[in-house]
N, C-alpha and C positions, 0 to 999 in steps of 0.2 A: 209609654218609657221615656224617662228623663235622661239626661246625660251632662254631666259636670266635666267642664273642660279647665284644667289647671294652666295658668299663664304665670311663666317665671320670668320675673323682671330682669332684663339685661342690664348689666352696668354699664353707665354711659361712660365715655372717655371725657377728660378734662381738657379744656381749651384754654391758652394764655389769653384768649379775647375775654374769658369770664373772669379773668383777674387783673384787667385794666390795661392790656397791651394796647388796644385801640386808642384808649384815651391818653395814653402816656406821651408826654411832649419832651421827655429827655431820655438819654441813653440809659441813665440809672433807673428811671422809672420802667423802662423796657426789660432791664435785668429783674427787677423786681416781680414784674408780671410772670416771666418765665419761672423764677424761682417759687414763688407761691403756687403756680399751677402744679409744678412738679411735686412739692411738699403735699398738696391735697390729693395728687393722684397716688402717691405712695399710701396715704392713709386710707383711702378707699379701695386700694387694690386694682387700680385700673390704669390705662395708658393715657399718654398725653396726645391730644390729637392736634397737628400742626396745620392742618388743611387750611388754605387760604392765607399762610405766612410765607411769604417768598424771601424777603431781605429785611434784616434788621440791623441798626446800629446801637451797640451796647456800650456803655460807659460802666466800668465797675465801681461800686461806691466803696467808701474808706473800709467799711466793715463786712464787705462781701465774703460770701463763704460759697464752698462748691454748690452746684445744683445737683440735689439727689437724684439718682436715676433709679426706676423700676426695672423689671426683668426685661422689658422690650420698650425700646424707644425708636421710633422712625420719624425722622425729621422732615421727610418728603422733599429733599432738596434745598432745604433752608441755608440761606448764605447770610453769616455773620461778620459784621466788622466790629472788632473789639478794641476799645481802648482801656488801658490799664495804668493808672498813676497811684493805685493804692497798695497793693503788696503782691508778692509771688503766689501762685496757686492754680490749681486745675479748675476750669469752668464748670465741668461736669464729674460726678464722682459716682462709680459703683463700686462700694466696698464696704467691707465689715472686718471688724478687729477679731483677733483670735483670743481664745481664754487660756491662761496658763495650765500647765498640766505637769503633774509629777509623773515621770516616766523613767525607768531604768534604761540606762543606755545599753545594757546587755540584751533587751527585747528589740532595739530598733531595727538590727539587721536581718533577724529571723522573719520580719514581716507579720508575725502574729501578735495580735493585740487583743485577743478575746478576752483575756484577764484583765484588762484595762476598762473598768465600767464606762468610762467617758466615751469609748470607742467601740464597745461590743456590738452595738445594733444602729444601723443607719450608715449614712455617707458624710465623709469628715475629710477635711484636709489637716494633715498632721504636719505642723511646722517645726523644723528643726533648726536651732541656732547654736553654733558651737561659741561659746564664751571665751575660749582661749583661742588667740589669733592663729589663723591659718598661716600666713605669712606677712612679712612686712614689706610695704611698698617703698623701697629704699629710694631716698633722694625726694621723696614727696610727703615726708613726715606723717605718715598714717598707717595703721595695721589693718590688714585686710581679714575679714571674718567669713568663714563658710556657713552656708545654709543649705537645706534640703527640704524638699517637699514630697510628702508621701500621700497617695490617694488611699482612703481606707474605706472599705465597704464591709459591714458586718464584722468588724474586728480583723479583718484581712488586708494588709497592704497589697496594693495592686501593682507597686513599681518598687524597684530598688534604689537606694540613694546613690550619689555618684561615688562615694566612696565609704568605708565601713566607719561607724561611730563607735563601736565597743573598742577603743582602743586607750591606753593609759594617757594619752596627751588630750583627749576629748573631754570637755566640760560641757555636758548638754544641758540646755534650755529649750523646754518643748511647750508647745500651745497647739491648739485645735480650734478649728470652726465647722460647724454643721454646714452642709451644702444640698444642693438636691441635684438632679441630672437634667433638668429643664434647661435649654440654652437661653442665654441672656443675650440680647441682640442691642447693638447701637449702630444705626446706619444713616447714611444720606444726608450729610452735612457738610458745608464748606465754612472754614473760618480763616478770614484775613486779620492778621494782627496788625494793628493800624502803626503807622509810622511815628516814631516819636514816644512811644510808650516808655514809662519809667520803670515797668515791672513785667516779668514774664507772665504770660497767661497760657498754660498747658491746656489742651483740649479736654483730656480725660484721664482720671486716675483710677485705676482697678486694683483691688485687693482682696484677697479672701474669697476669690471666686472659682468656680468650676463651669466648664463648657461657656465659653463666651465667643460670641462673634462681632467684630467691628469691622464693617465694610462700606464701602463707596463714600471715602472721606477725603477730603482735599484741605491742606493747610499751607497757608504762605506765610512769609515772615520777610519784612524788609531788613536792610542791612543795619546793623545794629553794633554797639560795642558790649552789649549784655552777653553773658555767658551762662553755662549751666543748664541748657534746655533740656527738656524731657516732655516733648509734645503728647507722647503716650506714655504714661508712667504706669507700669505693670508689676505688681509685686504679689508674692505668696499665692500663686493662682496655678490652676491646671487646666490643660485642654482649652488654651486660648487661641483664637484665629483672627489674623488680621488680613482683609482681601480687599483689593481694589483702593489702595491707599496712595495718595499723591502728596509729596512734601516737597515744598519748594522754599529752601533755605530754614536756616535754625539760627537761634541766638547762640552763637560759638564765638563771640569776640572779633568781630571784623575790625582789624586794625590794632588789636590787643596783642602783647606778647604771651598772655596767660591764656590760650585759646582752648576751649573745650565746650561741648553742649552737643546734645543728640536729639534726634527725632524720636527714636525708640529706648526709653530709658526702662530696662527691666531687671529685676532681681528675684531669684527663688521661684523659677518657673519650672514646670514640668509639662512636656508635651505642648509645645507652643508652635504655631505655624504661621508663616508670612508669605502670603501669595500674592501676586500682581502688585508688587510694591515698586513705585517709581519715586525715588527720594534722593535728594542731595543736600549738603550742607557745608559751611566752612571747615568744619573739623571732620566730620564723619557721621553717619545717621544712626548707627547701632553702638549703644553703650551699654553693656549688660554684664552681669555677673551671677554665678550660681544658676546655671541654666542646664537641664537635663532633658535630652531629647528634644532637638530643635530642627525644623524643617523649612527652607526657603525655597520657593518655586516660582519662576516666570517673574524674577525681580530684577530692577536695573537700580543698583546702589553703588555708591563709591566706597563703601567699606563694611564689613561685618567683624565685630569683635566679640568675643567673651573674654573680658578682662582677666577674670580669676576664678577658676573652680567651674567646670562643666564637664559634660559627658555627651558624645553622640550628636553630630551636625550633619545634615545632608542639605546639599544645595542643588536643585535641579533647573535646567534651562535658565540660569541666571547670567545676567551682564554685571561683571563687576570691574569698575573701572576708576583709576586714579590714586588708590590707595594701597590697601592689604586686607586679607584676612588675617586677624590676629588672636590667638588662642594662648593662654596661660594657665597653668595648672589644670590642664585638659586631659580627659581620659577617653578612652574607647575609639571611636573612628570619626573622622572628618572625611565625608565623602563630596566630589564634585561630579556631577553626571550632566554632560551637555552644556557646560558652561562656556562664557566667553570672558576672556580676561585681556583688558586693554591698559597698558601702562600701570601694572598692578603685580604686586608681590602675591603669589597664590596662598603662601602661609608664612607667618611670622611669629616666631616665640620671642616675647618680650622679656628682657632682663631684670627689671627693677623689681619684680616679685621673688626672683631667685628661686623659681620653681620650674624645673625642667622635667616634666612627667611622661610616662609612656603613653604613647597613642598611635594611631595608624592614619595615614593620608592616602586616600584612593582618588584616583581621577580616571574618568571614563569619558572617551569621545569628546574632548574639549579643545578649545582654541585659545592660543596664548599668544597676543600681540606684544612684542618686547618694546621697551624703550631703553636709551642709554642709561636711565636712572633704574631701571627695573628689569634685570635680565637673569634673575635668580630665582629658582623654583621656592627654596625654603631658605629664609633668613633667621638665622639664630643669634640674637644678640646675647653676648657674654659679658657678666658683671665682673667677677672674681673668683677666686677658689674657694672661697668662704662656704662653709656647710650651712645650709638652712636649719634653724634649731629645731624645726618639726620634724619628727623622724619620717612621716609619710613622704616628706620633699628633700630628704637628704641626698638620694642619689640624683644625679644629673643625666638625663635621657634624652636622647634624639629620637624622632619618630621613625618608624619604618614607612616606606613609600612604595605604592604600587600604581602605575601606569599601565592603562590598556587604552590607547588611541589618543594621540595629543599632538595637534598641529602647531607648530612654533612658527610665528610670523616674524621674521628677523630684519630689520632695516639696516641700510647700509652702514649705520653709525655703530652697529654692535659687532663684535668680531669673535666674541666667545660667550657661550651660555654657561652657567652653573646650576647644579643640582642644588647644593648647599652653601651658603655663604655665611660663615662664622665670622662675626664682626666685632668691633670694639676690643675689649681685653682678651687677647688671644692666648694670654698665659692659662687660661682655663682649660686650654686644650691639652695641657700637660697631665691632667688628671683623666682616669677611665670615664668613657662616656656610655652609659648603660643602655639597654633595650634594643638600640637599633640593631637589626641583623640581616635587612635586604632592602636594597633599593632597586626595584625591577622597572625599568621603562620599556615598554614594548608598544609597538604601534606608532613611533614617533617619527613624524614628518617634518620637514623644514622648508620654507618657502620665503621668498621676498614679498613684500605688500602687493606687488602686480601678479603674483601667484606663481612666479618662476621658482622651480625647485633650487634648493641651495644646500650647500654641506657645510655647516658651521661647527666647530669643536663643541662639545657637550662633555664639560669636566665634571667630575663629582665634586671636587673642591681644590682650591689651590693651596689648603693649609694641611699640615699632618695632624691627625689627631689619634687618640688612642681608644679605640672601641673594647669594651669588655669581652666581647665574644666577635669572631669572624663576621664580616659583612659581605653579602652576596650583591654585587653590583653588576647589572645586567642592561644591557641596551640593545633592544631589537633582536634578542636571543643570543648576543655575545655577552658572556659573563666572566668577570674576574672575582677574585676574593680578596677582600681589604682585611688585614689584620694589624 
C-alpha cells in the first residue's frame, strides 16, 4: 500500500536584511531597505520580519513616500531615530481610497442600502460628506464640513449617523470602500523624531480601514517651532483601537503665537477606542472632528477635543490634567466614569463655531481638583446673538448635567465653585437657551487638599439667563427651579 503526502508550502516573511539593510551605510539607504521590504511583502501577501533589528537611524530622502503596510506588522520593539529635511508626511501608511457613489440622501438615515448594487453584498464603509458647510469657524477664516461613516453589511447599515442627512440644507457626496473583518495590527515600535528636523514625520496614516489595532507604541518629539502635528492620523475608519501609547511632546509651536498640533489627529471615525494612553504636548494631544461613538479608558492626557460634530463619548478611569474637554456641535452623551480632573475644565463649549447643540453630561464617582484658573464645571463661551445659517444649528442649547458622586478638592485660593460659567459676550444671554432642563448634582463632597472637609459655595451661575423651559437645579437632594 502506497501513501502520498501533500506538502503545502508556507509563504516566508520578508526581512529588510534581504533588501540591503545590513549593507546600508546611510540613513537614506536604511529607509529604502525598509520601504522595499514592505512593498515586496505586500506583493507576496506576507509579513515583514523584524527579527534581529533593534535600532535604526533613518534619514528620509527628498522623494520619500509612506512605507505601505500589510494587515499585520509587528516591529518587535524596533527603535527608530528619524531625521526629515525633505517634506511633511507619515512614515507608515495603512490606507485605501474610497470610490465615488451616487446615493440618494433619502436612503441614508433609513440604513437600508440593499437597493444600491455597490453595497448590496459584502462589507463596506460608506463615507458621507456634506458639500454644504456645516458651520463657519468664525474668526479663523474657514468653513467646517461634516462627515459621517456608516458600516454596511450586505446592504444594511449597522450604525446611525450623528445627525440626519435627509434635510433641505444637506448636499450629499458619498463614496465607499470594501473592507473585511480581519483585524489589522501595527505594534511594538518607538520613534524618536530627531532634533533640528525641518519637516514633520508622523508615525502612521490610517484611512478607509475597519478593525484596526495600534498598540505598544512610543513617540518622542524635541522642542520645535513646527506646528500642525498629527502623529497618528486616522480618517474614514471604523472600530479603531489604540492601546498602550506613549507620546512625549508634539510639534505644536513652542515659542510661537500660532500654536496648535496634536498627537491624535482623527476625522470621521465610528467606534474608536483609546486605552492606556499617556500623552502630553504643548497644545493638547487630541485634535478630532466628526467622531461617532468614542471611548477612552485608563488614559492620562492633557486635553480631549471633538472640535466640531460628534456623538457619544465615554471616558473611564482617566486622568485629565491641565486644559479641558472641548466639545462643539456635539450630540448624545458625554460620560465621565471614575475620572480624576486636575487644573481642568470638565467641559467647555467653544464659541467660534456658533454651534450650541443639545447633549447630556454625566459624571459618576469622579474627583475634581480645582485651581484659581479652573473652578467651574462647564464653561460656555458666548459669541454673539447671531443665528447660525444652518437650520440644524439655529437654536442655542446648553447641556443637561447629571452628577452621581463627585469629590471636589478646593485649595485655599478658591472661594466659590460654579457649575456653569458663561463668558465673553454675555449679551447672548438675553435670548432663550434651549434644551437644558435639569442640573442634578448628587453625592457631592468638598475637601481641602489635605483631606479636611470644607463647605464652599457651589453656585449655578452668577449671570441671569433665559431658559426655554424651567430648569431643575438640585444639589445633594435640595432642588430649586430656575425659570
